[in-house]
MARMI-250675 format. One line per 5 residues: number of its first residue (from 1); for each residue x, y, z of C-alpha. Coordinates in Angstrom, 1 decimal. Example, Ala and Ser with C-alpha at 12.3 -4.5 7.8 and 13.67 -1.06 7.14 Angstrom:
1> 12.3/-4.5/7.8; 13.7/-1.1/7.1
% end
This chain:
1> 0.0/0.0/0.0; 1.4/3.4/-1.0; 1.2/5.8/1.9; 1.5/9.5/0.9; 1.8/11.2/4.3
6> 3.6/9.5/7.2; 4.2/10.8/10.7; 7.3/9.9/12.7; 6.6/10.7/16.3; 9.7/11.1/18.5
11> 9.3/9.6/22.0; 12.8/8.4/22.9; 13.8/11.0/25.4; 14.3/10.6/29.2; 12.6/13.9/30.0
16> 14.7/14.6/33.0; 13.7/18.3/33.2; 10.1/17.3/33.8; 11.1/15.8/37.1; 8.8/12.8/36.8
21> 9.2/9.1/37.8; 8.8/8.1/34.2; 9.8/9.9/30.9; 7.4/12.8/30.4; 5.8/11.3/27.3
26> 4.5/8.4/29.4; 3.1/10.5/32.3; -0.6/9.6/32.7; -3.1/12.4/32.1; -6.8/11.4/32.4
31> -5.9/7.8/32.4; -3.7/7.6/29.2; 0.0/8.6/28.6; 0.8/11.9/27.0; 2.2/10.2/23.9
36> -1.3/8.8/23.3; -2.7/12.3/22.8; -0.1/13.0/20.1; -0.8/9.6/18.5; -4.5/10.4/18.5
41> -4.0/13.7/16.7; -2.3/12.0/13.8; -4.5/8.9/13.8; -7.6/11.1/13.4; -6.2/13.4/10.7
46> -7.7/12.6/7.3; -4.5/13.4/5.4; -2.3/11.1/7.5; -1.9/7.6/6.1; 0.3/6.1/8.7
51> 2.4/6.9/11.8; 5.3/5.3/13.7; 6.6/6.0/17.2; 10.3/6.2/17.8; 10.9/5.1/21.4
56> 13.2/3.1/23.6; 12.8/-0.6/23.4; 11.8/-0.9/27.0; 8.7/1.4/26.4; 7.7/-0.2/23.0
61> 5.3/-2.6/24.6; 3.4/0.2/26.3; 3.2/2.2/23.1; 1.9/-0.8/21.1; -0.5/-1.7/23.9
66> -1.8/1.9/24.0; -2.3/1.9/20.2; -4.3/-1.3/20.4; -6.4/-0.3/23.4; -7.3/3.1/21.8
71> -7.8/1.5/18.4; -5.3/3.6/16.5; -5.8/2.2/13.0; -3.0/4.2/11.4; -0.3/3.0/13.9
76> 2.2/1.0/12.0; 4.7/0.1/14.7; 7.6/1.3/16.9; 11.2/2.1/15.9; 14.1/1.9/18.3
81> 15.3/5.3/19.5; 18.8/6.5/19.3; 21.0/8.0/22.0; 19.8/11.5/21.1; 17.1/13.2/19.1
86> 19.4/13.2/16.1; 19.9/9.4/16.4; 16.2/8.8/16.8; 15.3/10.7/13.7; 18.1/8.9/11.8
91> 16.8/5.5/12.9; 13.3/6.5/11.9; 14.4/7.7/8.5; 16.4/4.5/7.9; 13.5/2.3/8.8
96> 11.0/4.3/6.6; 13.5/4.2/3.7; 13.8/0.4/4.1; 10.0/0.1/3.9; 9.1/2.7/1.3
101> 12.1/3.4/-0.9; 12.4/0.0/-2.5; 12.3/-0.9/-6.1; 8.9/-1.6/-7.6; 8.4/-4.9/-9.2
106> 8.2/-4.8/-13.0; 4.8/-4.9/-14.5; 6.0/-7.3/-17.2; 9.1/-9.0/-18.3; 9.7/-6.3/-21.0
111> 9.4/-3.4/-18.6; 12.2/-2.8/-16.2; 11.4/-2.0/-12.6; 11.5/1.7/-11.4; 13.0/2.6/-8.1
116> 10.2/3.5/-5.7; 12.2/6.6/-4.7; 11.6/7.9/-8.3; 7.9/7.1/-8.6; 6.7/7.4/-5.0
121> 8.3/9.7/-2.4; 6.1/10.0/0.7; 6.0/13.1/2.8; 7.3/12.6/6.4; 6.1/14.7/9.3
126> 8.7/14.5/12.1; 7.0/15.6/15.3; 7.8/15.7/19.0; 5.8/13.1/20.9; 5.6/15.7/23.7
131> 3.6/18.2/21.6; 0.3/16.5/22.2; -1.9/19.5/21.3; -0.8/19.7/17.7; -3.9/20.7/15.8
136> -5.5/19.5/12.6; -4.7/22.8/11.0; -1.0/22.5/11.8; -0.8/19.1/10.3; -2.7/20.1/7.2
141> -0.6/23.2/6.6; 2.6/21.3/7.0; 1.6/18.9/4.3; 0.4/21.7/2.0; 3.5/23.8/2.4
146> 5.8/20.8/1.8; 3.8/19.9/-1.3; 4.3/23.4/-2.6; 7.9/24.1/-1.6; 9.5/20.8/-0.7
151> 9.7/21.3/3.0; 7.9/22.9/5.9; 8.9/23.9/9.5; 6.0/24.7/11.9; 6.9/28.2/13.2
156> 5.4/30.8/15.5; 6.4/34.5/15.4; 7.8/35.9/18.6; 5.5/38.2/20.6; 7.8/39.3/23.3
161> 10.9/41.6/23.3; 14.1/39.5/22.9; 17.1/40.6/25.0; 20.7/39.6/24.2; 23.5/39.5/26.7
166> 24.7/37.5/29.6; 22.9/36.3/32.7; 23.1/39.7/34.4; 22.6/42.4/31.8; 21.5/43.1/28.3
171> 23.2/45.6/26.0; 21.2/45.0/22.8; 17.9/43.5/21.5; 16.6/41.7/18.5; 13.4/42.9/17.0
176> 10.7/40.3/17.6; 9.5/40.6/14.0; 12.7/38.9/12.9; 12.4/36.0/15.3; 10.3/32.9/14.9
181> 10.1/29.9/17.2; 10.6/26.6/15.3; 8.0/24.1/16.5; 7.2/20.7/15.0; 6.3/19.0/12.7
186> 9.3/19.3/10.5; 8.1/18.1/7.1; 10.1/16.8/4.2; 10.0/14.2/1.5; 11.5/10.9/2.6
191> 14.2/10.9/-0.1; 15.4/14.3/1.1; 15.7/13.0/4.6; 17.8/10.1/3.4; 20.1/12.4/1.5
196> 20.5/14.8/4.4; 21.6/12.1/6.8; 23.9/10.7/4.2; 25.4/14.1/3.9; 25.7/14.5/7.7
201> 27.6/11.3/7.9; 30.0/12.3/5.1; 30.7/15.6/6.9; 31.1/14.0/10.3; 28.0/15.5/11.9
206> 27.0/13.2/14.7; 24.4/15.3/16.6; 22.1/18.2/16.2; 19.3/19.7/18.3; 16.6/19.0/15.8
211> 15.9/18.3/12.2; 15.6/22.0/11.6; 19.0/22.8/13.1; 20.5/19.9/11.1; 19.2/21.4/7.9
216> 20.6/24.8/8.9; 24.0/23.4/9.8; 24.1/21.8/6.3; 23.1/25.1/4.7; 19.9/23.6/3.3
221> 18.1/26.9/2.6; 15.4/28.0/2.2; 13.3/26.4/4.8; 9.6/27.3/4.6; 7.4/28.2/7.5
226> 4.1/26.4/8.1; 1.5/27.1/10.7; 2.5/27.1/14.3; 0.3/27.8/17.3; 0.8/28.9/20.9
231> -1.1/25.9/22.1; 1.3/23.6/20.3; 3.5/23.6/23.4; 6.4/21.2/24.0; 6.1/19.6/27.4
236> 9.5/20.0/29.0; 9.1/21.2/32.6; 6.7/20.2/35.5; 4.6/23.3/34.9; 4.0/22.2/31.3
241> 2.5/18.9/32.5; 0.3/20.9/34.9; -0.8/23.2/32.1; -1.5/20.3/29.7; -3.5/18.5/32.4
246> -5.7/21.6/32.9; -6.2/22.1/29.2; -7.2/18.4/28.7; -9.8/18.8/31.4; -11.6/21.6/29.5
251> -11.0/20.6/25.9
% end
């Protein structure tokens, strides 16, 4: 089955800053783990054909059990996380490439097979598993912008004054109109992701904060902005879990 739009949900972190007894993506809110809310957002979206969760092997059973219990029909499995976000994305891309960028069988003996990468190149939405409030509009716009321009980075324009300087004083500022916060999803065609990780390996790049920063380090410009939202928060600190739990109770 050809799947046009595939989500890769990153859930491999330890989440130490959240100060919880389990990684933050597995904290239970209203009886289900936070990652389940993220999975649900992609499972319900009409433009998403499939999604995978990149997680540590010791949490894979919980992820698969959650997908079964909540009847997530578009869940296609787990992928082993790496030692960092960079490694997790790379593992996810390699697994998707193995599944989807394979040669197509020939239609007859006289017609040679065509590499799947040439005839079918799915869009991949790489999304933080701890951004559980990603909206339908964010997902749709990421796909639209990627279809139009070849990539999409969910982004939100800054609304506060930004100070530069050290921990004590500021001596200059950056106009907020020039600054955008990069959220997720980060959206690219699968073949482009394969190529960028090949390039990173050739250049000796072994880590990067995110897919966006990796593209920037490799000078892959321009990167196009897609819709971001304030509510598309990344759960990082204890207060984020508190805020998410309150939002879930009223949504």
